[in-house]
N, C-alpha and C positions, 0 to 999 in steps of 0.2 A: 807347333806352328800350323796355322790353317792352310789347307791346300789352295793354290790360286784358282780363281774362277776361270772356266774355259769360255772364251768369247767366240761365238759362232759368227763367221763373216756374214755381212749383210746379204750378198747374193745367195749364199747357201741357205740362210734363214728364210729368204723369200721363196726359194724353191720348195723348202720344207712346208711352209704354210700353204703354198699353191697345191702341192701334192695332197696335203691333209684335207684341203677344201674339196678337191676332186673326189677323194675317197668318201668323205661324208655326204657329198651330193649324190654319189652313186648309191650308197646305202639308203639314204632318205628317199631317193626315187623309187627304189624297189619296194620299200615299206609302204610308201604312199600309194603305189599302184594297187596294192592289196593282193592277196592270194587268188589265183584263178581257180575255177572249178576243178576239183581233183587234187588240189594241194592244200594241206592243212595250214592254218596260221603259224603253227610251230615250225613246220618245214619252210615256210616262206621267210620267217624271221632268220632261220638258220642260213638260207640262201643269201639273204642280204648281208649278213655278217661274214659269210664265207667269201662273197664277192669283194667286200671291203678288205678282207685279209689278203686275198690274192693281189688286189691293186696295191696294197701296202708293200707286198714283197716285190712288186714290179717297180713302183715309184720310189720306194725306200725313204719315206720321211724320217724313219727310225730304222735301226738295224732289224734284220729279219726276226731274231728271237723276241725282241720287244714287241714287234707287230703281232707275233703269234700269241704272246701272253695277253695283250689287249684283246685280241680276237676271242680267246678262250674266256676271258672275263666277261666280255659282252654276251657270249653264248649263255653263260651261267645266269647273268643278271636279267637277260631278256626272257628266260624260261624256255629257250629253244631246246636246251638239254639240262638235266639235273647235274649237279656238280660232279658226282661220280662218273656219269656218262661223259661229261665234257673232258675229264682228266684221264679217261680210260686209255687214250692213245699212248700214254707214257708207259703202259704195261704191255703194249703190243710187241710181239717178237720181231716184227719188221723194223720197228724203230730201234730196238736193241741190236739188231744185226748190223745196221749202219754204224751205230755208235761203237760197237766192239770191233768191227772191221777197221775203223779209223785208228783204234788203239794198236791193233796188230800192225797196221801200216807204219805207225810211229816206231814200233820195234824194228821193222825192216830198215827204215831210214836211219834211226839212231845208231844201229850197229854198223852201218855202212854196207850192208848186204845188197840193198837196192842199187846203189851206185856200182858196186862190184859186178852185178849182173849186167848192167849197161856196158861197162868196160869190157867184159868178156865178149859180148856181141861185136863191139867195135874191133877188138883184136882179131876176131874170127873172120869178119866179112867187110871190114872197113877200108879196104885198099882202093876203092873207087868212091866217088861222091855218091853214086846211086847205091852202092853197097853200104855206104855209111848211113844213108837215110833208112835203108831197110834194117840196119843194126839198131838204130834208135827206135824205130817203130816196133820191132820184135821185142826189144827190152820193155817197152811200154805194154805190149800185149801180155808178156809174162807177168808183169806186176799187176795188171788189171785183173788177173785171176783171183786176187785177194784184196786189192787196195781199191776201195770204192770212191776215193777222192781223186778225181782226175786232175785237180789242182795240185795236190801233193805229189801225185805220180808224174804227170807230164811237166807241170810247172816247177816242182821242187826237185825232181831227180833228173829227168831227161833234158829239160831245157838248159840247165847249167853245163851239162856235158856237151850238148850241141853247140852252145855259144863258145865254149872253150876250144872246140875243134875248128870252128869258123875263124876264131882269132889266131889259131895256130897257123893258118894260111893267110894271115893279114887281111882277112875279109871282115871289115868293120862296117857298122851302119853308115850309109851315105854312098860315096863314090865307089867304094870297093865291095859293096854288099853283094853284087852280082857274081863275085868270084866264087863264093860258096854259101855264104850266110843266108841270103834270101831264099835259095832253094831248100836249105835244110829247115829253116823255120816253117815254110809252107808245107813241105812233105811230112815233117814230123807231126805238126799239128793235125793235118788231115788224117794221118795214120791213127792218131789218138782218138779221133771221132769214130773211126771204125772199131777201135778197142772198146770204146764206150758201148757200142751196140752189140758187141760180141758176147759180153758176159753179164750175168746178173749183177756182179760187183763192178761192172765197167764204170759206172758213175752212180752217184748217191740216189738219184730219183728212180732208178730202175726197180729197186725193191718196192718202192711205193706204187709204181705202175703195176707190178706183179700182184700186189695186194688188191688193187682195184680190179684187175682182171679176174681174180678169184671171186670177189664179192659181186661183181656185176654179171660176168659171163660164165662163172663156174669153171674157169680155166685154171688148173693147178700148175704153177710154174716153180719148179725147183731150180737150183743152180745148174744141175746137169741137164735138165730139159731145155733151159734157155740156151745153153751152149750147143746142144744137139740141133735145135731148130735154126740157130744162127750160123752154124758151122760153115756150110759150103758157101753161101753168099758172102760171108765175112772173110773167108780165106781168099775168095776171088777179089774182093775189094782191097784187101791187104796187098795182094800181088799187083793189082792194076794201079791203084791210086798213086803210090810213090813214082812209078814209071810215067804215069800221065803228067804229074807235076814236073817231072824231069823233062818231059817233052815240051811242056809249056814254058818252063823257066830253066833251060839247060845252063848249069853253072859254067863259068869260064874255066874253072879247075875241075877236071874230070878224074884225075888220078890222085889218090890221097894216101900214099904209103906212110906218110908221117903221122896220119891219124891212128893207124894200127900200132905204130911205134909209140905214140903218145899213150895209148891204152896199156901197152906192155909196161911202160915205165911207171904209170900210176898203179898198176896191179902189183908191180915189184915193190913199190913204196908201201903199199898196203900190207904186203907180206901174205903168208898163208892165213886161212880162216882162223880167227881166234875163237875163244869159247863162246862169246856172245853171238857171233855170226853163225856158228854151228847150231846153237840152240834156235836162233831165228830161222835158219834154213830148215831145221827139223820141224818146227811149228808150221812154216810155210808149206812144206810138202805134206805134212800130216793133215792140215786143214783142207788143202787142195784135194788130197786123196779121198778124204771122207766126204767132201762135197760131191765129187765125181761118182762115188759109189753109194750115194744116199738111197738109191732104189733098192739096195740090198739090205742095209742095216737099219733104215728108217729113222735114223737120228735127224732131228730137226736141224736145219741149216744154222739157226741161231745158237743152238746147243753146241754144235761143233765149234763155232766161233768163240763161244764162251770158254770151251775147253782150251782152245789155243791161247787166248789171252791169259787164262789162269796159269798156264804153263810158263808164260813169259814173266808173270809176277813171282811164281814160286822159285824160278831160277835166277831172279834178280835182273833179268834183262830189262824189264820195265819196273819202275817203282811208282808209288802213288803221286809223286811230284810230276811224273810224266803225264799222268791222267789229268791232274789239275791244270796243267799248262796246255793241254790239248784243246785250245779254244774252239777250233773248228768243229770238233766232235760234239762239244757241249752246245754250241750254237745250233748245230743241225738237230741234235736231240730235242731241243726245246721246240723248234718250229715244226719238226716232223711229227712229233707227238700230237700237236694241235691239228695239223692238216689231215693226218691219217684218220683221226676220229671224226672230224667234220665231214670228210668225204664219205666215210662209212655211214654216218647218220643221214646225210642227204639221200643216199641210196635206200636206206631203211625206211625213210619217211616218204619215199616215192617221188622225190623232186627230180632226181636224175632221169627216171623213166618218163616223167611228164615232159621234160625238156626234149628228150629223144623223140617222143611221139609227135611233138609239135614240129620239129624239124623234119621228121620223116614224112609228115603230111605233104610237104612241098616236093617230095621225090616219089610220089605214087606212080607206079607203072614202070619204073626203072629196075632192071635186074640188079642183084646185089653187087656184082663185080664192077659195073660202072659207078655205082654209088661208093664203093670202096675206093676206087681211084680218085673220085672227086673229094672224098673226105680226107684221104691221104695228102692230096695236093693242098687243100685248105689248111690242114694241120701243119704241113711241112713249111709252106711259104709264109704262114703267119708268124713264124719264128723271127722274121725280120723285126717284129715288134716286141720281142722278149729278150732280156739279157740273162735269163735263167732257164735252164732245162726243166728244173723242178717246178717253177711257177707256171711254165707253159703246160707241163703235163698235168698239174693239179687243176688248171683252169679248163682244159679241153679234152683230156683223155677220157674221163668217165662218160660225159654225154655223147661223145663221138662213138665210143665202144657200144653204148646202149643203142644208139641209132643204127649202127651197122648190124647188130644182132636182130633188131626189130625189122630191118629190111631183108633178113634172110641170110646174111653172111655167116659162114661157119664161125662159131665163137673163137676157136683157137687161131684161125687165120686173121680175124679182125683184131684179136688181142695182141698177137705177136707182131703183125705188120705195123700197127700203131706204135708199139713199143720200140721197134727198130727204127722207124722213121722219126720217132721222137728224139733219137740220138743223132741220126745222120743229118738232121736239119741244122745242127751246130756248125756244119761246114760253111754256111752262108755268110756269116759276118765275123767281124773281129771282136764281137762282144757276146757271141752266142752261148758260151759256157765258160766256166771259171778260167781254164788255161788260155783262152783266146786273147784277152787283154794282156796276159803275161808275155805271150809270144809277140804280139803286135807292138808292145811297149819297147821291145829291143831296138826298134827303129830300122830293121832290115827291110821291111816291106811297107810300102805306102798303102793308104786305105783303098785307092782305086784298084790297085793290083790285087790286094787281098780280096776285095769283093768280086772282082772279075774271076779270079781263080776259084773262089768259093762257089760261084754260080755254076761254073763249068764242072767242077768236081761233084757238085750236087746232082747235075744231070747224069754224070757217070754212075753215081749211086742208084739213081732211078732205073737206069738201064739194067744194072747188075741185079738189083734186088727184085725187080719185077719180072725178070726172065729166069736167071739162075735161082733166085729165091723161091719163086712160086713153083718152079719145076721141082726143086728139092723138097718143098713142103708137100707137094703132091706125092712124091716118091716115098716119103716117110709117113704118109697117111694123115697129114694135118687137115686135109680137106678132100 
């Protein structure tokens, strides 16, 4: 029997055609303008296709993977890159790191270990509403050491626990949200934003940014180095942000002994660690330990992740059906491979440097530090126009990094500050990164409250990372 045809609703079809028309107009406009002096026709064609691909990821007339495949096809047919060059991104270790880390994350979630970790924290420090928020945030931080999908981590593991705890105290969306739920949703989400900035594996596009930092600025960023540079300002943000949200939205229920009891009951129901959880825990600790000590043994971060996922296969914790059904990992693999190679090729063909020089010409005479602050502000607040951290980073990170280096900023400071602020800007809106719409959709927080809180939390990040952050980076010799 033939499968029924899928009928696309008229408004959605209209939006799709409008998005497609905008993308094609942008690509055509760049091509018709012609390459300026200093840029080859090949590089200019690649820039036009790259721009169209980024717009496609933002406007989404098609799923991201489909947009990337079309982009790669256009690159090949236009002669911007030969076929081997256009497909080389799929052999890149960075792309494989993200893919394999998604599979390890699936093992932690499948075995129940991720949820158990969250319940342990709730049992330990969840006797008050503020302690409960710290328990959720710390659970997220622990998982962020190895799970690069903040959607799977915060949305798939932490959010269900936070919602259950809110309902435990009869705090439901609407009239009773202020009892506990609205505070938990805001504090946990903004804690996740810090976790994204704290680790190379905090969210998926971090490894892409690290790759661009190496290619453009010669800044080598391992898992351990990222953590070391982020450590002090991230810890301060983790300490301050839940308390600041508590001050802004103090819940009506401040004592939560039932939450700790809830965690005890759920842990009792789960029983002791079973075989699969013990294996998942051993893999988690082993991968974490090898990443931290990478400076000693020199094993590539991706090689360590491959060892971890291989152990999960050998022991039967994961099977190939798990891999096949991991749709998010495959989707990310397809469009990461495309974007990584396009970004590298733009730099190799001199397009990134050309764009940086043109922008730099408008800032002649300014010392590097004011230029850095200006660039960070533009990058940060332009996130109001993006619903994806990855699309934002791919569109703006490389030219801004090249610009800052051209203006005399120390390459490590420019690379890391842009990487951190590229994550912290997700605090601004209810669509800034994958978990944001998940938390917002619970209905505990209205849009005005979400945006107002996000704006104030963002200012808190600015204060912490420009003071504590830059002092720490000076102390450890980053600049």
